N, C-alpha and C positions, 0 to 999 in steps of 0.2 A: 845038508849039505853049503860051504858056501857062496856065497855070492861074487863073481868076482865080476872085476870096474875093468869095462873099460875103457882106458884113455884114448882121445884121439892126438891131444898134444901137449908142447913141454911147460905148459900153460895151466893147463889141467893138474899134468901132477904134482908141479908148485905149489898153487892155490892148496894143494890134501894135505901136502908139504904143511903147508902154515897150520894150516886150521889144527895138524892132530900136534905141532908144536903148543900154539894158544892150551890145546886139552890137555898137554902132559906141564906147560907152564900152570897151569888152574889146578893139578888133578898135587903137584906138590905143592904152592902157596894153601892148596889144604890140609894138605901132609903133614905143618910144616903150623900152622896154626893150631892139631887135633894135640903136637905134638905140642905144642908150649902151653895147650889148655894141663894134657891131661898134668908135664910140672910142675903147673900149681895147681893143680887139685890133691898132688902127693906132698905140697908142702906142711911139713907140720901146726903153724897157725890153721892151715881151713883144714888141716882130718878132724882135731878135740876141737872145732869150733870156737864161738867168737867168746862167749861171756869165762868159758876156763880158761881162752890166754887175756881178757879182762883181769879178769881173778889173780893172775900168776905176775904178769905187769904192775898190775898193783901193787900184790908184794914186794916187788924189787925195789922197793922202796925204806918194808923193814931192814932188819937186822939182827942174827944171836940167835939164839931162843927160842923170840916171838914167832921171825921165817920162818922158823923150824917145824915150830907147833904147829904149824899152820900150815906145811905143805904138807909132812904132814896127815893131819888128820883131811884134806883136798883128794891126795893119792887115794883114801882106806877110802872113803866115797863114792871115788871112781873102781877105784878098782876094789 
């Protein structure tokens, strides 16, 4: 059974309202931070790891059949 708070002045009510607003703002900022971290974690470069991305970036310097052969070999190894 919840305990009902009894207020004696409007100042007490206003103080509780300020506290609740700060708690709400803090919860919103935590949510926003968690959402940003989740967005960051599902980026492709973060999902497949650092090493494969370095290899893919290095292969970007190559062109033509060499690049195709290297990418085919990497994907066969990964999958």
